N, C-alpha and C positions, 0 to 999 in steps of 0.2 A: 735156854730161852723159855720164858713162861708161855703156857698154852694160850693165855688171854691175848697175847700179842697177835696171834694168827687168826683169831675169831673175828668175824665181821662186826663192825660197830652196829650195823643194822640188827644183828641178833641180840645185842646187849641193850640197845636203846629201849625196846618195849618193856624190859624189866625196870628200867629207871622210871618210865612213864607210869607203870603200874604202882611202883613204890610210892611215888609222890601223890598220885591220884587217890590211893587208898588212905592217905593222910590228909586229904582235903585240899591239896595243892593242884595246880593245873599243868598241862603239857606246855602251855605258853611260858609259865614260870620256869619249868625245866629247860626249855629252849633258851630262855634268857640267861640262865646259869651257864649253859654250854657255850653260848656266844661270849659271855664275859671271860670264860677261861680260855677258849680256843680262837676267838675272833671270827668264828663262822656265823654269818647271818642265816636267816631262814633258808634262803636259796642254796647256800653252800652246804648247810646241814642236810637239806633234802637231797642234794646231789650225792653226798657221801652215803646216805642211807640207800638211795636208788642203786648206786654202783656197788653196794655191799663192800665198801672199803674195809680193810683189816684195821683193827685197833692200832696196830703199829703205824700204818700209813695215815690213818686219821690224825694221830698226834704229830706225825712227821710233817703234815701239811698245815698244822695249826700254828698260829702266831700267839704263843702263850702270853697271857696277861702278865705285865711286869709285876703286878701285886700277888701273883700266884704263890710266891715264896712265903707270903703271910698266912697261907693255909696251914694250920697246925692241928694236931690232935691225933687220935687213934682210929685206924680203920683195920678191921680184921686182926686186932691185937698188935698192930705195928704202928709206931709213930710216923706219920707221913713225912715229917721234916728229917727223919733219920734214914729214909730209904735211899740207897746209894745208886741203884739203877735209874737213870733219868727218865726212861720210858715208863717204868713201873711207878715212879713217883707221880708222873702226869696222870696215869690211870687212877691212882689213889687220891690225887687232888680232886678229880671229878667225883669219885665215890664219896669223898668227904663232903663236898658241896651238896650232892644229892641227899646224903644223910641229914645234913643241916636243914635243907629245904623240907624234907619229909618230917623232921622233928618240929616244924612250925616256926623256925627262926625267921625273924624279919628279913626281907629281901636285902635291905641295906647292909645288914650284918653278914649275910651269906656272901654278898658281892664285895665284902671288905670295904664298904663305902665310908 
């Protein structure tokens, strides 16, 4: 099992916020991306952050967007569409969306609109 699965999502989230804000995007845009992927609205996301839910439980509770499979590309040198572990693939889907947001991609493109 990967160490990332047992880390609290609350400990990872600030790094995502920092990454997108450093590139001129907002926490609200990040939250919109997380909601698109997981189905968690602001209240649900805040609850997971407050409870310090593990990454594994965070994604176990998520209703993954039916269009998530259209997320392709490379994260950490690995093609997300080729990742066999379903949980690791979900983690990398989110990483890829955050990367695209930070790189200034239009929100409609990030959200596969």
